[in-house]
C-alpha positions as CSV (number, residue, x, y, z in Angstrom):
1,M,13.5,-10.1,60.7
2,I,10.9,-7.1,61.3
3,M,9.4,-6.1,58.1
4,R,6.8,-3.7,57.4
5,L,4.3,-6.7,56.8
6,K,4.7,-7.0,60.7
7,T,5.7,-10.9,60.3
8,L,7.7,-13.2,58.0
9,I,4.6,-15.5,57.7
10,A,2.8,-12.8,55.7
11,P,4.0,-14.3,52.2
12,I,2.8,-17.7,53.1
13,L,-0.7,-16.3,54.3
14,M,-1.0,-14.2,51.0
15,A,-0.1,-17.4,49.1
16,V,-3.0,-19.2,51.1
17,A,-5.2,-16.4,50.3
18,I,-4.6,-16.7,46.4
19,S,-5.2,-20.4,46.5
20,T,-8.6,-19.5,48.4
21,A,-9.6,-16.7,46.8
22,T,-9.8,-17.5,43.0
23,P,-12.8,-15.5,42.0
24,L,-10.8,-12.5,42.9
25,I,-7.4,-13.3,41.5
26,L,-7.8,-13.6,37.7
27,T,-5.5,-16.0,36.1
28,L,-7.1,-16.2,32.6
29,P,-5.1,-14.6,29.9
30,A,-7.3,-11.5,29.8
31,E,-6.1,-10.4,33.1
32,A,-2.7,-11.9,33.5
33,Q,-1.2,-10.3,30.5
34,R,2.1,-11.2,29.1
35,T,4.8,-8.7,29.8
36,Q,8.5,-8.1,30.0
37,E,10.9,-5.8,31.6
38,I,10.7,-2.2,30.9
39,A,13.9,-0.5,32.7
40,A,16.4,-2.2,34.7
41,P,18.0,-5.6,33.7
42,G,17.6,-8.7,35.7
43,L,14.0,-8.6,36.8
44,K,11.5,-9.3,34.1
45,L,7.7,-9.5,34.5
46,S,5.8,-12.2,32.9
47,A,2.3,-11.7,34.0
48,Q,0.2,-8.9,35.8
49,N,-3.4,-8.2,36.4
50,F,-4.1,-4.3,35.2
51,H,-7.5,-3.6,36.3
52,I,-8.3,-3.7,40.2
53,Y,-11.9,-3.4,40.8
54,T,-13.6,-2.8,44.3
55,S,-12.2,-5.9,45.7
56,G,-9.1,-7.1,44.1
57,T,-5.4,-8.6,44.3
58,L,-2.3,-7.4,42.7
59,R,-0.9,-10.4,41.1
60,F,2.6,-10.6,39.4
61,I,4.6,-13.4,37.7
62,F,8.3,-12.5,37.3
63,S,11.7,-14.1,36.7
64,V,15.3,-13.4,37.4
65,D,17.4,-13.6,34.5
66,D,20.8,-12.6,36.4
67,P,22.2,-15.8,37.6
68,N,24.0,-14.0,40.0
69,L,21.5,-11.9,41.5
70,L,19.1,-15.0,41.5
71,N,21.7,-16.9,43.5
72,K,22.0,-14.0,46.1
73,L,18.1,-13.6,46.4
74,L,17.8,-17.3,47.1
75,T,20.7,-17.5,49.9
76,V,21.0,-14.1,51.4
77,K,18.6,-13.8,54.3
78,N,17.8,-10.3,54.0
79,S,16.5,-10.4,50.4
80,V,13.1,-9.2,49.8
81,I,10.8,-8.5,46.7
82,R,9.1,-5.1,47.4
83,V,5.7,-4.0,45.6
84,S,5.3,-0.2,45.9
85,I,2.3,1.9,44.6
86,G,3.0,5.4,43.6
87,A,0.7,8.7,43.7
88,R,-2.4,8.4,41.5
89,V,-2.0,10.1,38.2
90,T,-3.6,13.4,38.1
91,G,-1.6,15.1,35.3
92,G,-3.1,13.0,32.3
93,D,-1.4,10.9,29.7
94,Q,1.7,13.2,29.7
95,E,2.3,12.3,33.6
96,V,2.3,8.6,32.6
97,R,4.9,9.3,29.8
98,D,7.2,11.1,32.1
99,L,7.0,8.3,34.7
100,I,8.0,5.9,31.9
101,S,10.8,8.1,30.4
102,N,12.0,9.3,33.8
103,P,11.7,6.4,36.5
104,S,13.3,8.8,39.0
105,L,9.8,10.6,39.4
106,F,8.2,7.4,40.9
107,V,7.8,8.2,44.7
108,A,6.4,5.1,46.6
109,T,3.0,6.0,48.7
110,D,2.5,2.7,50.0
111,S,4.7,-0.6,49.7
112,V,4.7,-4.3,50.8
113,D,7.9,-6.5,51.1
114,F,8.0,-10.3,50.5
115,A,10.8,-12.6,51.8
116,T,12.4,-14.1,48.6
117,Q,13.1,-17.3,50.3
118,S,9.3,-17.7,51.4
119,L,7.8,-16.9,47.8
120,L,6.1,-19.5,45.8
121,R,8.0,-20.6,42.9
122,K,6.8,-22.2,39.5
123,Q,7.9,-25.2,37.7
124,D,9.6,-22.9,35.1
125,G,11.6,-20.9,37.7
126,Q,9.5,-17.9,37.7
127,F,8.2,-16.3,41.2
128,E,4.6,-15.7,41.9
129,I,3.4,-13.1,44.3
130,A,0.1,-11.5,45.2
131,A,-0.3,-8.1,47.1
132,L,-3.9,-7.7,48.7
133,T,-5.4,-4.1,47.9
134,G,-6.9,-1.7,50.8
135,D,-10.3,-3.1,50.4
136,L,-9.9,-6.8,49.9
137,S,-12.2,-8.7,51.8
138,V,-11.6,-12.7,51.6
139,V,-13.3,-15.4,53.6
140,M,-10.4,-17.2,54.8
141,G,-10.3,-21.2,54.6
142,N,-7.6,-22.1,56.8
143,G,-9.4,-20.9,60.2
144,L,-8.0,-17.3,60.2
145,T,-10.3,-14.7,61.8
146,S,-11.0,-11.7,60.1
147,E,-9.0,-9.9,62.8
148,S,-6.0,-12.2,61.9
149,Q,-6.5,-11.6,58.2
150,N,-6.6,-7.7,58.8
151,D,-2.9,-8.2,60.1
152,L,-2.1,-8.7,56.6
153,K,-0.2,-5.6,54.9
154,K,-2.5,-4.1,52.1
155,I,-1.6,-1.8,49.2
156,E,-3.9,1.2,49.8
157,F,-5.4,3.0,47.0
158,S,-6.4,6.7,47.4
159,G,-9.4,6.5,45.1
160,P,-10.0,5.4,41.4
161,G,-7.7,5.9,38.7
162,I,-4.1,5.2,37.2
163,Y,-1.3,4.2,39.6
164,P,2.2,3.4,38.7
165,I,3.5,0.2,40.3
166,R,7.2,-0.8,41.1
167,I,8.7,-4.3,41.7
168,E,11.9,-4.3,43.1
169,S,14.3,-6.8,44.3
170,L,16.5,-5.8,47.4
171,I,19.4,-7.6,49.3
172,N,20.3,-5.9,52.6
173,K,18.1,-3.1,51.9
174,V,20.0,-2.3,48.5
175,V,17.9,-2.1,45.2
176,R,19.4,-4.4,42.9
177,A,16.7,-4.5,40.1
178,N,13.2,-3.2,39.3
179,V,10.4,-2.9,36.7
180,T,7.5,-0.2,36.5
181,S,4.2,-0.8,35.4
182,F,0.7,0.6,36.0
183,V,-2.8,-0.6,37.4
184,N,-6.1,1.0,36.9
185,R,-8.2,1.1,40.0
186,V,-11.8,1.0,38.9
187,D,-15.0,2.0,40.8
188,L,-17.9,0.4,39.1
189,S,-20.4,2.0,41.7
190,T,-19.7,5.3,39.9
191,R,-21.2,6.3,36.6
192,I,-18.2,6.8,34.5
193,E,-18.6,8.4,31.0
194,P,-16.7,6.3,28.4
195,M,-14.2,7.9,26.0
196,P,-14.2,6.5,22.3
197,V,-11.1,5.0,20.9
198,N,-10.7,3.8,17.4
199,L,-7.6,1.5,16.4
200,L,-6.9,1.7,12.9
201,V,-4.7,-0.4,10.7
202,T,-4.0,-0.5,7.1
203,L,-1.9,-2.1,4.5
204,D,-0.2,0.4,2.2
205,S,-0.1,0.2,-1.7
206,T,3.2,-1.2,-2.1
207,N,3.7,-1.8,-6.0
208,T,3.7,-5.6,-6.9
209,L,3.7,-5.3,-10.9
210,Q,6.9,-6.0,-12.4
211,L,8.1,-4.9,-15.9
212,D,7.2,-8.3,-17.4
213,G,3.7,-7.8,-16.3
214,S,4.0,-10.4,-13.6
215,H,3.2,-9.6,-9.9
216,V,5.6,-10.2,-7.1
217,I,5.0,-9.8,-3.1
218,S,8.0,-8.3,-1.7
219,E,8.9,-9.9,1.9
220,L,8.1,-6.7,3.7
221,T,4.9,-6.7,2.2
222,R,4.3,-10.6,3.0
223,E,5.4,-9.8,6.6
224,K,2.8,-6.8,6.8
225,I,-0.1,-9.1,5.8
226,S,0.7,-11.8,8.0
227,Q,1.0,-9.3,10.8
228,L,-2.4,-7.9,9.9
229,V,-3.9,-11.3,9.6
230,S,-2.8,-12.2,12.9
231,L,-4.4,-9.4,14.4
232,L,-7.7,-9.7,12.6
233,E,-8.2,-13.4,13.3
234,L,-8.1,-12.4,17.1
235,D,-9.6,-8.7,17.1
236,G,-11.2,-8.3,13.9
237,P,-14.5,-6.8,15.2
238,L,-12.5,-4.0,17.3
239,V,-10.3,-2.9,14.6
240,S,-11.0,-0.7,11.5
241,T,-9.0,-1.9,8.4
242,Q,-7.9,-0.4,5.3
243,V,-6.2,-2.7,2.5
244,S,-4.9,-1.5,-0.7
245,P,-6.7,-3.0,-3.5
246,Q,-3.6,-2.9,-5.7
247,V,-1.8,-5.2,-3.2
248,I,-4.7,-7.6,-2.9
249,D,-4.8,-7.9,-6.7
250,G,-1.2,-8.4,-6.8
251,L,-1.5,-11.2,-4.1
252,S,-4.2,-13.0,-6.1
253,K,-1.9,-12.8,-9.3
254,S,1.2,-14.0,-7.4
255,E,2.5,-17.3,-8.8
256,K,3.8,-18.5,-5.4
257,P,1.4,-21.2,-3.5
258,A,2.4,-19.3,-0.1
259,D,0.8,-16.2,-1.4
260,Q,-2.4,-18.0,-2.3
261,E,-2.6,-19.5,1.2
262,L,-1.8,-16.1,2.7
263,L,-4.6,-14.6,0.4
264,L,-7.0,-17.1,1.9
265,R,-6.3,-16.4,5.6
266,L,-6.4,-12.6,4.7
267,T,-10.2,-13.2,3.2
268,N,-11.4,-15.0,6.0
269,A,-9.8,-12.5,8.7
270,I,-11.4,-9.4,6.4
271,S,-14.8,-10.9,6.9
272,K,-14.4,-10.1,11.0
273,T,-13.6,-6.6,10.7
274,N,-14.6,-3.2,9.7
275,L,-13.2,-2.5,6.4
276,I,-12.7,0.9,4.9
277,A,-12.7,1.4,1.2
278,T,-10.1,3.3,-0.6
279,S,-8.7,4.3,-4.2
280,Y,-7.0,1.1,-6.1
281,L,-3.6,2.8,-5.3
282,A,-2.4,6.0,-3.6
283,F,-3.4,9.0,-5.5
284,D,-3.4,12.3,-4.1
285,P,-6.6,14.1,-4.3
286,S,-5.3,17.5,-3.9
287,G,-3.0,17.1,-6.8
288,A,-5.8,15.5,-8.7
289,S,-8.1,18.4,-8.1
290,Q,-5.3,21.1,-9.1
291,T,-4.0,19.2,-12.2
292,Q,-7.6,18.5,-13.4
293,H,-7.3,14.9,-13.1
294,E,-10.5,14.3,-11.0
295,K,-11.7,11.8,-13.6
296,E,-8.8,9.6,-13.1
297,F,-9.1,9.8,-9.0
298,N,-12.9,9.0,-9.3
299,A,-11.9,5.9,-11.7
300,L,-9.4,4.6,-9.0
301,V,-11.8,5.0,-6.2
302,E,-14.6,3.0,-8.2
303,L,-11.7,0.3,-9.1
304,G,-10.8,0.1,-5.6
305,Q,-14.3,-0.6,-4.3
306,S,-15.1,-3.1,-7.1
307,T,-11.8,-4.8,-6.3
308,L,-12.6,-5.0,-2.7
309,S,-16.2,-6.1,-3.3
310,S,-15.4,-8.8,-5.7
311,R,-12.7,-10.3,-3.4
312,F,-14.3,-10.0,-0.1
313,T,-17.7,-10.8,-0.5
314,S,-18.8,-11.2,2.9
315,N,-17.9,-7.6,3.9
316,V,-19.4,-4.2,2.8
317,A,-16.6,-1.7,2.9
318,V,-17.1,1.7,4.4
319,S,-16.8,4.0,1.4
320,D,-17.5,7.6,3.1
321,V,-14.2,7.7,5.0
322,W,-11.1,8.9,3.4
323,I,-7.9,8.0,5.2
324,A,-5.3,10.7,4.3
325,R,-1.7,9.6,4.2
326,T,-0.4,12.9,2.9
327,P,-1.3,16.4,3.7
328,L,-4.4,17.7,2.1
329,D,-5.3,21.4,1.1
330,Q,-8.6,22.9,0.3
331,F,-8.4,21.6,-3.2
332,G,-8.1,18.2,-2.0
333,V,-10.9,18.6,0.6
334,D,-13.3,20.0,-2.3
335,L,-12.8,17.0,-4.3
336,L,-13.4,14.5,-1.3
337,A,-16.6,16.1,-0.4
338,K,-17.8,16.3,-4.0
339,S,-16.8,12.6,-4.3
340,G,-19.1,11.9,-1.3
341,Y,-16.7,11.5,1.5
342,R,-18.3,12.5,5.1
343,S,-15.0,11.9,7.2
344,I,-11.4,12.3,7.0
345,I,-8.7,10.3,8.9
346,M,-5.1,12.2,8.8
347,L,-2.6,9.7,9.5
348,P,0.7,11.0,11.2
349,A,2.1,12.4,8.0
350,A,-1.0,14.4,6.9
351,G,-1.8,15.5,10.4
352,A,1.6,17.0,10.8
353,A,1.0,19.7,8.0
354,L,-1.9,21.0,10.5
355,G,0.8,22.0,13.0
356,S,0.9,21.0,16.7
357,F,-2.2,20.8,18.7
358,D,-2.7,20.6,22.4
359,N,-5.3,17.8,22.0
360,T,-5.7,15.8,18.9
361,A,-8.7,14.2,20.3
362,R,-10.7,17.1,20.2
363,P,-13.5,17.6,17.4
364,Y,-12.2,19.0,14.2
365,R,-14.3,20.0,11.1
366,L,-13.4,21.0,7.4
367,V,-15.8,22.8,5.3
368,S,-16.2,22.5,1.3
369,G,-18.9,25.0,0.1
370,A,-22.1,24.0,1.7
371,K,-20.7,20.8,3.3
372,T,-19.1,20.2,6.4
373,V,-16.7,17.1,6.8
374,S,-15.7,15.5,10.1
375,L,-11.9,15.6,10.7
376,F,-10.0,13.0,13.2
377,V,-6.3,13.4,13.7
378,V,-4.2,10.3,14.6
379,D,-2.5,11.1,18.1
380,P,1.0,11.2,17.3
381,T,2.2,10.6,20.9
382,Y,1.1,7.0,20.7
383,V,2.6,6.3,17.0
384,P,6.2,5.5,18.1
385,Q,4.7,3.2,20.9
386,L,2.5,1.4,18.6
387,G,5.5,0.9,16.5
388,E,7.4,-1.1,19.0
389,T,8.6,-4.3,17.8
390,K,10.5,-5.5,20.6
391,N,9.1,-8.6,22.6
392,S,7.8,-6.5,25.4
393,S,4.1,-6.4,24.4
394,F,2.2,-6.2,27.7
395,I,4.4,-3.7,29.3
396,A,3.9,-1.4,26.1
397,A,0.2,-2.2,25.9
398,S,-0.3,-1.4,29.6
399,A,1.7,2.0,29.2
400,I,-0.5,2.8,26.3
401,A,-3.7,1.8,28.1
402,A,-2.7,3.9,31.2
403,Q,-2.0,6.9,29.1
404,L,-5.5,6.7,27.5
405,L,-7.4,6.2,30.8
406,A,-5.4,9.1,32.3
407,Q,-6.1,11.2,29.4
408,R,-9.8,10.4,29.9
409,S,-9.8,11.3,33.6
410,K,-7.9,14.5,32.7
411,I,-10.6,15.5,30.2
412,E,-13.3,14.8,32.9
413,S,-11.6,16.6,35.9
414,D,-11.0,19.6,33.5
415,G,-14.6,19.9,33.0
416,G,-14.6,18.3,29.7
417,T,-16.9,15.5,27.9
418,P,-14.9,12.4,27.4
419,S,-17.5,11.1,25.0
420,L,-17.0,13.8,22.7
421,K,-13.1,13.3,22.4
422,R,-11.9,10.7,20.2
423,T,-8.5,9.1,20.1
424,V,-7.4,7.4,16.8
425,L,-4.6,5.1,17.4
426,T,-2.1,3.6,14.6
427,T,1.4,3.5,13.6
428,Q,3.2,5.9,11.4
429,D,1.9,4.3,8.3
430,G,-1.0,2.3,9.5
431,A,0.9,-0.9,9.3
432,V,0.7,-3.7,11.9
433,L,4.2,-3.9,13.2
434,N,3.6,-5.9,16.5
435,S,0.1,-7.7,16.4
436,N,0.8,-8.9,19.8
437,L,1.2,-5.6,21.0
438,I,-2.3,-4.3,19.7
439,H,-3.9,-7.5,20.8
440,E,-2.8,-6.8,24.3
441,I,-3.8,-3.1,24.2
442,L,-7.5,-4.3,23.1
443,L,-7.3,-7.0,25.5
444,I,-6.9,-4.3,28.5
445,L,-9.2,-1.8,27.2
446,K,-12.2,-3.8,26.3
447,R,-12.2,-4.8,29.9
448,V,-13.4,-1.4,31.1
449,P,-16.1,-0.6,28.5
450,Q,-17.4,2.1,31.5
451,Q,-14.2,3.9,30.5
452,I,-12.8,3.5,27.2
453,S,-15.5,2.5,24.3
454,I,-13.7,0.7,21.5
455,Q,-15.3,1.8,18.3
456,T,-14.7,1.5,14.6
457,L,-15.0,4.0,11.9
458,S,-18.3,3.1,10.9
459,D,-19.5,4.7,14.0
460,L,-18.0,7.9,13.2
461,P,-20.2,10.8,14.4
462,E,-22.1,13.7,12.0
463,P,-19.6,16.6,11.9
464,R,-20.2,19.1,14.6
465,Q,-20.9,22.6,13.3
466,D,-19.2,24.1,16.6
467,A,-15.9,21.8,16.1
468,Y,-12.6,23.7,15.7
469,K,-11.6,24.4,12.0
470,P,-8.2,24.3,11.3
471,D,-6.5,26.0,8.5
472,L,-5.2,24.0,5.5
473,R,-1.9,25.0,4.1
474,V,-1.5,25.2,0.4
475,K,0.1,22.1,-0.9
476,D,3.1,21.9,-3.3
477,I,2.0,19.6,-6.2
478,S,4.9,20.2,-8.4
479,Q,6.2,16.8,-8.5
480,F,2.5,15.5,-9.0
481,E,2.1,17.9,-12.1
482,I,5.4,16.6,-13.5
483,R,4.5,13.0,-13.1
484,M,1.1,13.3,-14.5
485,K,2.1,15.5,-17.5
486,N,4.8,12.9,-18.5
487,I,2.2,10.0,-18.1
488,D,-0.4,12.0,-20.2
489,L,2.3,12.3,-22.9
490,L,3.1,8.8,-22.9
491,R,-0.7,7.8,-22.9
492,A,-1.0,10.3,-26.1
493,D,1.8,8.3,-27.9
494,L,0.3,5.1,-26.9
495,N,-3.3,6.0,-28.1
496,K,-2.1,6.8,-31.6
497,L,-2.0,3.1,-32.0
498,N,-5.7,2.7,-31.3
499,S,-6.6,2.2,-35.1
500,T,-3.5,-0.1,-35.6
501,L,-3.5,-2.4,-32.7
502,D,-6.4,-4.6,-31.8
503,Q,-8.2,-3.2,-28.8
504,N,-8.6,-6.5,-27.3
505,S,-5.0,-7.1,-27.5
506,N,-3.3,-7.9,-24.1
507,T,-0.8,-5.4,-24.7
508,W,-3.3,-2.5,-24.1
509,G,-3.9,-4.3,-20.8
510,I,-0.4,-4.3,-19.9
511,W,0.2,-0.6,-20.8
512,N,-2.9,0.9,-19.1
513,E,-1.7,-1.1,-15.9
514,R,1.5,0.4,-16.0
515,L,0.3,3.7,-16.6
516,M,-2.0,3.5,-13.7
517,V,0.8,2.3,-11.5
518,M,3.1,4.9,-12.5
519,S,0.6,7.4,-11.3
520,S,0.8,6.0,-7.7
521,D,2.2,8.3,-4.9
522,T,4.0,5.2,-3.7
523,L,6.2,4.5,-6.8
524,T,9.6,5.6,-6.7
525,K,11.2,7.8,-9.3
526,T,13.4,5.0,-10.4
527,Q,10.5,2.4,-10.9
528,R,8.4,5.1,-12.8
529,E,11.3,5.7,-15.1
530,E,11.8,1.9,-15.6
531,F,8.1,1.6,-16.6
532,A,8.3,4.6,-18.7
533,T,11.4,3.4,-20.5
534,Q,10.0,-0.3,-21.0
535,T,6.5,0.8,-22.3
536,R,8.4,3.2,-24.7
537,N,10.6,0.6,-26.3
538,E,7.7,-1.6,-26.7
539,L,5.8,1.1,-28.5
540,K,8.9,1.9,-30.7
541,S,9.1,-1.9,-31.7
542,L,5.4,-1.9,-32.8
543,R,5.6,1.3,-34.6
544,T,8.5,-0.1,-36.6
545,A,7.3,-3.7,-36.8
546,V,6.0,-3.6,-40.4
547,T,8.9,-3.1,-43.0
548,L,9.5,-3.2,-46.6
549,E,12.9,-4.1,-48.1
550,E,14.4,-0.8,-48.9
551,G,16.2,-0.5,-52.2
552,T,13.9,-3.0,-54.1
553,T,13.5,-2.3,-57.8
554,F,10.5,-2.7,-59.7
555,T,11.0,-3.4,-63.8
556,F,7.9,-2.3,-65.8
557,G,7.9,-4.3,-69.2
558,S,4.8,-2.2,-70.5
559,R,3.3,1.0,-69.7
560,K,0.7,-0.7,-67.5
561,S,2.0,-2.7,-64.7
562,Q,1.8,-3.4,-61.0
563,L,3.6,-2.5,-57.7
564,R,3.7,-5.9,-55.5
565,L,4.9,-4.6,-52.0
566,D,5.8,-7.6,-49.8
567,L,5.1,-6.1,-46.3
568,K,6.5,-7.9,-43.3
569,N,5.4,-7.9,-39.4
570,S,8.2,-8.8,-37.1
571,S,5.9,-8.2,-33.8
572,N,3.6,-10.7,-32.0
573,E,0.5,-8.5,-32.7
574,D,-1.7,-8.3,-35.7
575,L,-1.3,-4.9,-37.3
576,T,-3.6,-2.9,-39.3
577,I,-1.7,0.0,-41.2
578,Q,-2.2,2.6,-43.8
579,V,0.4,2.5,-46.9
580,K,1.0,5.7,-49.0
581,V,3.0,5.5,-52.2
582,E,4.1,8.1,-54.3
583,S,6.1,9.0,-57.5
584,P,6.2,11.8,-59.9
585,K,6.9,9.1,-63.0
586,L,3.9,6.9,-62.0
587,K,0.0,6.9,-62.2
588,L,-1.5,5.0,-59.6
589,D,-4.8,3.7,-59.3
590,R,-4.7,4.2,-55.6
591,S,-1.9,6.2,-53.6
592,M,-3.1,5.0,-50.1
593,A,-4.4,1.6,-48.9
594,V,-5.2,-0.1,-45.6
595,I,-4.1,-3.6,-44.9
596,E,-3.5,-5.9,-42.1
597,V,-0.5,-7.7,-41.6
598,P,-0.4,-10.7,-39.3
599,A,1.8,-11.1,-36.5
600,N,5.5,-12.4,-37.5
601,G,4.1,-12.8,-41.0
602,S,3.6,-10.7,-44.2
603,N,1.1,-9.6,-46.5
604,E,1.4,-8.4,-50.3
605,L,-0.1,-4.8,-51.2
606,V,-0.7,-4.7,-55.2
607,I,-1.0,-1.4,-56.8
608,N,-1.8,-0.9,-60.4
609,A,0.5,1.6,-62.2
610,V,1.0,3.4,-65.4
611,A,4.5,4.6,-66.5
612,L,4.6,8.2,-67.7
613,S,8.1,8.1,-68.9
614,N,11.2,5.9,-69.4
615,G,13.9,5.2,-67.2
616,L,15.0,4.5,-63.4
617,F,13.3,6.9,-60.8
618,P,12.3,6.8,-57.1
619,V,9.1,5.5,-55.6
620,G,8.4,6.6,-52.0
621,V,6.6,4.3,-49.5
622,R,5.1,5.6,-46.1
623,I,3.5,3.6,-43.5
624,F,1.1,5.2,-41.2
625,T,-1.6,4.0,-38.6
626,A,-4.7,2.9,-39.9
627,D,-6.4,6.2,-39.4
628,G,-3.4,8.0,-41.2
629,S,-2.9,10.3,-38.0
630,S,0.4,9.1,-37.4
631,Q,3.5,8.0,-39.3
632,L,5.1,4.5,-38.4
633,G,8.8,4.3,-39.2
634,K,10.6,6.3,-41.6
635,K,10.0,6.6,-45.3
636,I,11.2,3.9,-47.4
637,E,12.6,4.5,-51.0
638,I,12.2,1.9,-53.5
639,S,12.9,2.0,-57.3
640,A,10.9,1.5,-60.6
641,R,12.6,0.7,-64.1
642,V,10.5,1.6,-67.3
643,N,12.0,0.0,-70.4
644,A,11.1,2.2,-73.5
645,I,7.6,2.5,-73.0
646,A,7.5,-1.3,-73.5
647,G,6.5,-1.6,-77.3
648,L,8.5,1.6,-78.8
649,G,12.0,-0.4,-78.9
650,Q,10.1,-3.2,-81.0
651,V,8.7,-0.6,-83.5
652,V,11.9,1.1,-84.0
653,T,13.6,-2.5,-84.5
654,G,11.0,-3.4,-87.0
655,V,11.5,-0.3,-88.9
656,A,15.2,-0.8,-89.0
657,L,14.8,-4.3,-90.4
658,L,12.2,-3.1,-92.8
659,L,14.7,-0.3,-94.3
660,L,17.4,-3.0,-94.3
661,L,15.4,-5.4,-96.3
662,T,14.3,-2.6,-98.7
663,W,18.2,-1.8,-99.1
664,W,18.8,-5.5,-99.8
665,A,16.2,-5.8,-102.4
666,A,17.2,-2.6,-104.2
667,H,20.9,-3.6,-104.0
668,F,19.9,-6.9,-105.6
669,R,17.7,-5.4,-108.1
670,R,20.3,-3.1,-109.3
671,K,23.2,-6.0,-109.4
672,Y,20.4,-8.2,-111.4
673,R,19.9,-5.0,-113.9
674,T,23.8,-4.7,-114.3
675,Q,24.0,-8.2,-115.2
676,V,21.6,-8.4,-117.3
677,S,22.6,-5.3,-119.6
678,D,26.1,-6.8,-119.7
679,E,24.7,-10.1,-121.4
680,S,22.7,-8.0,-124.0
681,R,25.8,-6.3,-125.2
682,V,27.6,-9.5,-125.5
683,L,25.0,-11.2,-127.6
684,R,24.6,-8.2,-129.6
685,S,28.2,-8.3,-130.6
686,D,28.7,-12.0,-131.3
687,A,25.9,-11.4,-134.0
């Protein structure tokens, strides 16, 4: 069979070349990257070198997963594997994306065929081939002359740049399966200006606080942390990382041993990366500025910085870069500039509000008064690609690397300066969704520092006065305003207990944490309502905890007596209260008294009273906060019974008894006189 290689022995000779030219064929993981099929089923790449230097070999390892196709490739005589190169990419990153989305655009400019039955096969069943490039010069160790070596077919490049590469399986000249990838032809003899690239990963502020005050890490958050740790353990120095202090705090308070182990891994991994500080939780600076909550914003920023510094003592976080997750308006920029931020990175959701741009890598700036702030916008074209979670890390990584390198070349060919253009790469929300993919991207890009300069956010340049200044749209902060108004009202109600509930009580800590979490941009409406309801129920319980048995009747046995009020506290907190007593028929030595009632206990308040009249009449008791500013619970009605101004009944009784005794005495006296008179008459008559 006559093929373009001129002889069927070519694959064997190439295999010999592979074995004798090990310095040129890199088999290390850095060059033989993991990869998988991108298009047609049946043929799947597992390794390929991406960069081809002045002299090099295109090396591929692939498998045929379709058993029927594999059998035909091994048994049909006219079956080959073809390696083809397409035209050099000149249209920038868009051309690369077009080739990926529309494989029919691929047009081969050169190719080489390998007889399938003559290919080397590895122990795991995969095939290995190597295609020599046009300028490869190898000293053969098998006695072949340079002239016989030149008979081997070579892939010809038309110069440095990005090229699409296609591997096809053909049976009787019919393509049965194919896969497309890219290679980068590099000429190190030419001075090349690198383009800066930032890879940003974040861990957002998902809430961990529960209604009972405990902290729980969700499975989704745990997976995000695991992916982040896996990436930082391999590529920490090449990545800029922002982690939510709230999540870190919650992770440290989790009661699960697995979370504590994860925190230890994260702490070690963070020490290797470029750490970016942030507010304790997500809090919109635009909303904060417009609703006069700048103080709360700055307090959250300070709390975030202190939380990170206390947890990650080996890493000083960058504190002058703000990563915007939501759109900003001029109010937000003014607050950030006032708070000391020099640069703003807009994630996709924030950058989308600026409108569409032909090149997000261009320099941007924002202005606040006399201050100029650098602005960098995440390139949205890479966002869905970085969010790829399928097991196709190298193919996706090589496609992203090819786009970046083609973008750099396009900038240069158009007369621009690649070093002034900065591309920021991240996912939609900054989370690491596929650590292997990002690792592969970095593995490819760091091999060509002459073309791509991988930088961190600590390397951001000063804002350029000639940079483009986009218009910022006025932001609708109505929902933020409603949220903060409700929180402020709840806080005001809680603060009414300042004089009653000990400031060192754990309840204040729980309430303050809830209020802070309720202000987070990431909390759902339902979660916010649950926290508010729980807090108000607890507040109501404390406000009505101190009681006095209603309907109690006190009996006065004299004009001067005492009211003994037995106050009971049903809460778990010691409460200091003010008690006010009022009655129109009692003169009190004090109508108001401050008393502390112990938790789940009681205390008696004694008030001296003087009765002004007789009878049964009401006495009102009101309970207030210790400072008297707010009434606790409802008014309590008790009664006082005054019996005849105490000694008056005894006097009346005494007078009545005296009158009775006097009557009896007069009666007996008259009776005695009458009897004496009668006896005298008898005596006289008898005489």
